[in-house]
C-alpha positions in Angstrom: 130.6 153.6 81.5 128.7 155.1 84.4 125.0 154.6 84.9 122.5 154.1 87.7 119.9 151.4 88.3 116.6 152.9 89.7 113.1 151.8 90.5 110.9 153.6 87.9 108.1 155.9 89.1 105.0 157.2 87.4 106.7 160.3 86.1 109.0 158.0 84.1 106.4 155.9 82.3 105.9 157.9 79.1 109.6 158.1 78.4 110.1 154.5 79.2 107.2 153.4 77.0 108.8 155.2 74.1 112.1 153.6 74.9 110.4 150.2 75.2 109.0 150.6 71.6 112.4 151.6 70.3 114.0 148.5 72.0 111.5 146.3 70.4 112.0 147.8 66.9 115.8 147.5 67.2 116.1 144.2 69.0 113.4 142.2 67.1 114.0 143.5 63.6 114.3 140.4 61.4 112.9 138.2 64.2 109.3 139.5 64.4 107.4 140.8 61.3 107.9 144.5 60.4 104.1 144.9 60.6 104.3 144.1 64.3 107.3 146.3 65.1 106.1 149.3 63.1 102.7 149.5 64.6 103.3 149.6 68.3 100.8 151.8 70.1 102.4 154.2 72.5 99.2 154.6 74.6 99.1 150.8 75.2 102.7 150.8 76.2 102.2 153.8 78.6 99.2 152.0 80.2 101.3 148.8 80.6 104.1 150.8 82.3 101.7 152.4 84.7 100.4 149.0 85.7 104.0 147.8 86.3 105.0 150.7 88.3 102.1 150.5 90.8 102.2 146.7 91.1 104.2 145.8 94.2 104.4 142.2 93.0 106.6 143.2 90.1 110.3 144.1 90.5 110.9 146.8 88.0 114.4 148.4 87.5 115.7 150.7 84.8 119.2 151.8 83.9 119.9 155.4 82.9 122.9 157.7 82.4 122.7 161.5 82.3 119.0 161.4 81.9 119.0 158.9 79.0 117.4 155.5 79.4 119.7 152.6 78.7 117.6 149.5 79.6 115.1 148.0 81.9 113.9 144.7 83.4 110.6 143.5 84.9 110.5 140.4 87.1 108.4 138.6 89.7 106.7 135.3 90.4 106.8 132.9 87.5 103.7 132.6 85.4 104.8 129.4 83.8 106.5 127.3 86.5 105.7 126.6 90.2 107.5 128.3 93.1 110.0 130.1 91.0 110.7 133.6 89.8 110.6 134.9 86.3 112.2 137.7 84.4 109.3 138.9 82.3 111.4 141.1 80.1 114.9 142.6 79.9 115.8 145.2 77.2 118.9 147.2 76.5 119.5 150.1 74.1 121.4 148.7 71.1 123.9 151.6 71.4 125.1 150.2 74.7 125.2 146.5 74.0 128.2 144.8 75.8 128.7 147.8 78.1 127.5 146.1 81.3 124.0 147.4 81.3 122.3 144.1 80.6 124.4 142.3 83.2 123.6 144.9 85.8 119.9 144.6 85.2 120.1 140.8 85.2 122.0 140.8 88.5 119.5 143.2 90.0 116.7 140.9 89.2 118.7 137.9 90.4 119.3 139.6 93.8 115.5 140.4 94.1 114.7 136.7 93.6 117.2 135.7 96.2 115.9 138.3 98.7 112.3 137.0 98.1 113.3 133.4 98.7 113.2 132.0 95.1 115.8 129.2 94.6 115.3 129.3 90.8 114.0 131.6 88.1 113.2 131.4 84.4 113.4 133.6 81.3 111.6 133.1 78.0 113.5 134.1 74.9 112.3 134.0 71.3 114.0 131.0 69.7 115.4 133.0 66.8 116.8 135.7 69.1 120.4 134.4 69.0 122.0 137.5 70.7 119.7 137.2 73.7 120.1 133.5 73.9 123.9 133.8 73.9 123.7 136.4 76.7 121.5 134.2 79.0 123.6 131.2 78.3 126.7 133.2 79.3 124.8 134.2 82.5 124.4 130.5 83.4 121.0 129.8 81.9 120.1 126.1 81.1 117.6 125.4 78.3 114.5 123.5 79.5 111.8 121.5 77.8 109.1 123.9 79.0 106.9 125.0 76.1 105.7 128.6 76.3 105.3 130.3 73.0 104.9 134.0 72.7 101.5 135.0 71.3 101.1 138.5 69.8 97.8 139.5 68.1 96.8 135.9 67.6 100.2 134.7 66.1 102.4 132.3 68.0 106.2 132.7 68.0 108.4 129.8 69.4 110.3 130.5 72.6 113.1 128.9 74.5 112.7 128.8 78.3 116.0 129.1 80.3 116.2 128.2 84.0 118.8 129.7 86.5 119.7 128.2 89.9 122.1 128.8 92.8 121.0 132.4 93.2 123.3 133.0 96.2 126.4 132.1 94.3 127.1 135.5 92.7 130.0 135.5 90.3 133.3 136.9 91.7 133.4 139.7 89.0 130.1 141.2 90.3 130.0 140.2 94.0 132.3 143.1 95.0 129.8 145.6 93.3 126.8 144.5 95.3 125.7 146.7 98.2 124.7 145.1 101.5 121.2 146.5 101.1 120.3 143.8 98.6 119.6 141.6 101.6 116.5 143.7 102.2 115.4 143.3 98.6 116.6 146.6 97.3 118.5 146.6 94.0 121.8 148.3 94.5 124.2 147.0 91.8 126.7 149.7 90.9 128.7 149.2 87.7 130.7 152.3 87.7 127.5 154.0 88.7 125.4 155.5 91.4 122.5 153.2 92.1 119.4 154.2 94.1 115.7 153.8 94.4 113.7 156.5 92.6 111.5 158.6 94.8 
């Protein structure tokens, strides 16, 4: 399928906030309580997205096709380990699972880390989220003994922390799809797509 990876702008935040809530409700149903999933505040998500878009320390990328959002990823300096990067969140529309969107967003974050000098990065995943865990393990993630539980409205949910290394060793299947501009820290993965920075 054809899609593009862009850097979101302020004009996108409301639509992405709505998409974010839907991804939570689809992806975490049966993992987090329904009371958590069904009471997401759009205003809070919009504010969060505004903060992400204007924060230059966060690498934010989103996938879209024909005006429809397919997924997004936020990443930056690790909040739980020293001198490493961290993918804060990566979400994909359930309708396009296994269509290359998640991989493209993951590789985009990976290239940002390499361009900014991070030799390793980590990702936290809810322990019961077997689909996400299988994806990150397929991407080369190694489970660590780092403890970092997810806390939402005072309730803790167990997480697994994966670490990724050898950022410069891009897999052969995706290396041919990476534009030379990634060396400058610009995400430019193209999976049957036109990829650009949003202006």
